[in-house]
N, C-alpha and C positions, 0 to 999 in steps of 0.2 A: 440405441445410442448413436449420437452424431458421428459421422466418419469424416476424415479429411477429404475435401473435394478432389477429384482426379487432377484438375489443373494445378492445384496447390501441391499435390504429391509429385507431379512432374517437376515443379520448382525445387522441391527438396532433393530430387535426384540430381538436378543440375548443380545445386549448392554443394552436394557431396563431391561431385566430379571436380568442381572448381577448387575445392579445398585440397583434394588429392593431388591436383596438378599445380599447386602453388607452393613456393618456398618461403617467400618473404611476407610475413603476415602481421597485421596490426588489428587489434580489437578495441573498439570504443564501446563502453556500456554505461548505463545510467547509474546514479549513485544510491538509489533506494533498494529495498529488499529484492524487488523483481529484477532490477538491473544487475545487482551483485550476483544473484542466482544465475541469471543469463550468462554473465561473464564467466562464472565458475564452470558452467556446463560446457561453454565453448572452449575454455582453456583446457578442460579435461579431454575433450575430443582431440584437440591439437596435440596435447601431450602424448596421448595414446597412438596418434598417427605419426609420432616423432617429428612434429612440425615446430620449429622454433618460432616463437611469437612474442609480441609485446602486447600488454593489455593496459588500458587506461580507463579509469572511471571518471566520467565528466558530467557536468550539468549541461542542460540543453543550450544555454546561451553561448557556449564556446564553439558550437558546431557550424554556424552559418559560414559558408566559404572556408572550410577547413583545408589546410595544406595536406594533400595526399602524397605521402612519400614512400609508400610500400606497393609491392606488386598486387597484394590483395588486402583490402580494408573491409572489416566486418563491423557493422553497427548493430547493437542489440538493445532492445527496449528503448530505442530512440532512433532518429534518422528519417522516419517517414514524414515528420512534420517540419523538417529542416532542409535547407539547401546545402546538401553535403557533397555534391559532385560538381560544384561550380568550377573547381580547379582540377577536374579529372583530366589525365593525359592519355594519349593513345596507348592502348594495350593494357591499361590498368583494369583491375577487377574490383567490383564493389558488391557486397552482399548486405542487405538490410533485413533484419528480423524484428519487426515492430508491430505493435497492436494499436497504436494511436492513429487518429484520423490522418490518412495520407494526402500529401500535396499532389502526388503524381499518380497517373493511372497505369494500368498494366502495359499499355502500348509505349510507355515512356522509353523503354529500353531499346526500341527499334531505332535504326539509323544513327546509333552512337558508335564512335570509334574506340570505345572502351566497353567493358561488360558491366551492365547494371542489372542486378537481380534483387528484386524487392519482394519479400514474402510477408504479406500483411493480410490478416483474416478478413478485413473489411473489403478487400478487392474481391472476395469470394462470398460476400453476403453474410459473414459471420461477425457477430458483435464482439469487438475487442474489449469491452468493459466487463463482460461477465462470462464469456465462453472460452477465452484463451488469452494469456498475457505473454510478455516477452520471454520469460523463462520457459513457458510451455512451448512456445515456437522453437526455442533452442533445443528443448528436449526432443521434439519430433525430428530435428536434424540428427541428434545423438542416436535416436532409434534407427535411423537409416544406416548408421554404422554398427548397429547391433548392441548399443550401450543402454539397454533398458534398466540397468542398475542405477541410472541417474534420474529415474522417474520421481524419486522422493524429492529431489531438488526442484523439479517442475511443480510438484504439489506445494512446496514451501513458497515458491515465487507467487503462486496464485493466492495463497493465504495472505502474504505480505501485500499483494495488490488488491486485497479485499474483493476478490472476484465472486465471493460467496455471500456478499452482504444482502443481496436482493431477496434470496429465498432461504438462506441458511445452508444451502447445499451447493456443490459444484455442478455445473451444467455444461452442455456443449462439448467441445474438445477437451475441456478440463476433466470430464468424466473418464475419458480414455486414459489420461495420465494417472488419475487416481486409481483406476483399476490395475494398471501396470504396477504401481507401487504396492498395492495390496497383494497382487499375485506374486510379486517378487519377495514378499515377506518384509518389506521396509515400512509399511504403514498399517496402522489399525484405525479403522473409522468407527466412531461411536455416533450413531444416527440420533438426531433430535435430542441432543444433550443440553443441559443448562449452559448457556453461552456466557461464561464469566472468565475473566482473565486471571491467570495465576493458579491453574487447576491443582498443581501439586507443589507449588512453592509458596503460596500465600495462604495464611489462615482464612477461612471462608468469611469470617466477620469483617476482615479487612477488604477482601476481594469484592464483597457486596457493596461496600461503602463507596466504591469507585463508579457505581452505576450512574451514567450521566446523560443518556439519551433524552430522558425526561427527568426533571428534578423531583425526587421523591423524598419522603421523610428520612430514608436511609442514606441519601447521597451525602458524602463527606461527613457521615455521622456514625462512628463505630459503636458508640454507646447504644444507639437505636438498633443497629444490626445485631449486636450481642443479645439484646433483650428479645428481639424477634426470634432469633435462632434458638434461644433457650425456651421461649414460650412454645415453639413448634416441636420441642423435644429433640432437636437435631444436634445441638451443641451444648456443652456445659462448661462452666467456669474453669475447671481444672483439666479439661481435656478438649482443647480447641482443635477442630478438624479442618482439613482442606477439602475442597470440592470432591477430589478423587476418592476421599475416604467415605463418602456418603453412599448408602444403599440406594437402589433405584427408587424404592418407596419413599425414602427421605427426600430425594431430589424432586419427586412428583409433588410432595407436600409443599416444598419450597416454591416450585413453579406455580402451583395454584395460588399460593399466598401473593407472589409477585404480580400475577395476572390481576388479581382482585385489587391490589394496591394501585396498579397502573390505571385500571378501569375507573377509579375514583377521580383521577386527575386529568385524563385526556378527553378532549371533546369527542362526542359520540361517533363522529365519522371516522375516527382513528381506531376505535375499539377492535375492529377486525384485524388490525396490524399488530396488536400487542404481542401475540405469541412470537412474531418474528423478531421482536426486540430482545427476547430472553432465551429463545430456543434456536439451536443450530447444531450442525455436525461438529464433532471434536476430532482432532487429528493427533495421533500419537506415533512418534517415530521409533519403531521397535529396535533399531540398532543402537539407539542412544542409551546411556546409563539411566536407569529408572529414577535416580535422584537428581538428574541434571535438568537444568532449565531448557536444554535442547530437546528434551523428550516431547514437549508440548508444542504443537504447530504455531500457536499465536505467540508464545514466549520466544521461540527460536526466531520468528520473523521480526519481532521487536528488537532483538539483539542485532540482527542484520541492519535494520534501519538506524539503530544507534551508531553503528560503525559508519554508515553513509552520512549521518549528520555531523560526524566528528572527523571526517576525512581519513577514516581507517578502513576503507573498503577492502584493501588487500588482506588485512587481518581476517575479515569476514570470509573472504574468498578462500583463504588457506584452511579455515575450519571446514567449509563446504567440501573442499577437495580432500579432507581426511585428517588434517592435523588436529589431534585432540590433546596436544601437550602445550607447546609454546604458544601457538596461536589461540588456543582456548583460554589460557591464562590471560592473554592480552585482551581477548574478547570480554572476559568477565570484568576486567578493570575498566575498559571503555564503557561497558554497560553501567557500571557503578557511577562513574563520573557523569555519564549522561543523566542518570536518575537524579543525581545531586543538582545538576544544572536546571533540570526541569522543576524540581521542588523549589529552588530559590526563585526562579522566574515566576512560578505560580504565586508564591507568597507576595512577590512584588506587585502583581496585578490584582489579585482577587482576595487575598486573605487580610485579616485585620479589620479595623473599624471602617477605614476609608476604602471603599472599592473604587477601582480606576476604570470600571466599565461604564461607558457612556451610552445612554439609550437614545435612539431615534425612533421615528414612527414604525419603520419596517425592519430595522436592523439595530444591532448594538456593536460597539467597537471599543478597542483599548489601544493606547499608545504603548508599544513595547520597546521603546528606546533602550538600547543596551542589551536587548535579548539577541542572541546570535540569529542571523537570518535562517540558518539551517534548521533551527528548532522552533521557530515561531509558529509553524503549522501545527506541530505536536502540542505546543502550549495552548494554542487556540482551541484545539479539540478538547483538551483537559479542562479548560475553563468553562466549557458548555455546562458543566455540572454546578456552576456558581451563578448562572444567570437564567434568563427567560428562554426556555427551549423552543418557544413558538416563533422565535426570530433567529435568523442566522447571526453568527458572531464573526467579526472581522478583527484581525490583529495586524498592526503595522510595526515594522522596525526598519531602521536605516540600513542601506547596503553601502552607501558612501555619501559624500557631501550632497550629491544631486538626486539620489534615488531612494525609493521606498520599496520594500518587499511587503506584499499584502497577502494574508492567508485567510481563507474563509472556511468555517466548518458549520454544520447544522445537524440537528437531530435527524435520525433516519426517517422519522415520521414525515418530515417536510419533503423528503425525496419521494416518499410513497404518494405524495400529492401530485407528483409529476413535474415538480420544479427542478430544472437543471441549472444549478448555480454556476457550473463551469462555463456554460454557454453565455450566461448573463455577464459574468466577470470578464470574459474575453471581449465582449462588445463594449462594456463600460470603460475598461482599461484602454482599448483602442481609441475611444472617444476623447480621452485625456492625454493621448500621446504615449501610452504604454502598451504592454502586451500581457496577455494572460490566458487562462484556460484551465481545464482539469475535469474532474468527475462531478457528478450531480451534488454530492454532499461534501466534497473536499476539493478545494481548488485554490488558485492563487494568481497573483499578478505582480508585475514590476511597473511602477509608475514614477513620474517625476515628483520630487519632494514637494514642489510648490502646488501640485494639483490635488493634494489630499482632500481638501474640503469639497472641491468640485467633484471628485470621484465619489465621495460619500453621498453628496446630494443627488447626483445622477443615479447612483445605485439604489438609494432609498426611493426615489421617484419611480424607478423601473419596477419596483416590487408592489406598487399600489394595486390593491385588490387581489393580490396573489395569496396572501397569508391568511390563515384562520386566526381570529383573535380570541 
């Protein structure tokens, strides 16, 4: 198992000492599941250390040249890629815990009249996309204080950050966190399970119909999923099961069926990746009520993201910190509203006789005017199931009179091809006077509204010869 490099461990000891010797503390964290988990871990450390603190969940664009008004400012799941200390004053202290590509190197802290401590796995040769995320980095700080009971939040942050998408398992430093959570009795790991969302809250025939990495006969077609499950003898009309109610033998039958279905529709070079689309580890949080949606890792992480998309990060954080009454009720209501918004937006773009998805040679896109910028990425991912999976799909929505938010999603099969759309979108956005970046399969940008066509044409041209038709 990978260990924390000695130099990185030294940094954690320094971070612990800085926190112990600070009184006036502000935390900035990101608004997605990983950022909210990061914030919850840091806030719990500070509570237990009797340190008064403020916490604010922010998007990246507010960070450049931020006013630093506290003795110690901690940035989690953000900060490495932003100019956060442009206004740092003598004697102030800054800690950054981030896994995104860093602007500064390890020597940056030297010759400053303030303290700058940046803990980033990439400084130590560790890939921040798959081996540890923001919440994981915050957990290792908690561990220095002896708080290994927060390990499950570190696992949840990695699930939300999709750190397991490449292999279906956690690797690198994430494995240490996962093991701590198992050893503490917080986590049950089911290896190589059927990887379907809604394990114990959705009937299986509905859960299967959401399969969207590759468009199949079952995608968005519950009549077809019911027929297949009945034919396989797994489900019956008057006794609909969830995935968790299947025996291992029934799961194996379904896995074999899905593999053969996929093998019929994907080009030969992708066949070896098919198992990775449908098989992966499943995570059960043992301290949660067996009937609750918090019991399953992917459902819990979705609820965290729903809060981030609807400016309710504090609600999510209170649930993580242990409030299972008031905050949990609020979380359920935010999740419900979020699902309603998603359904309405998808209907607007993809359902009905007239589809609003426009095809270009190497990509497809839709105009999501009226869709909230916070959810356009989620919508784009869900619309994959309605269109040609062999091309990436891009969604646009307005942020204000002058700007567009751009979100891109693609089938995991394209990322196995080695295409990194995050790097491509960063370059194309910069070419048209915007900014962007992100992961291989999920990324985004902000561009001037009058540059939309130029952006599309440049993006389309930059993919020439990359995609399999």
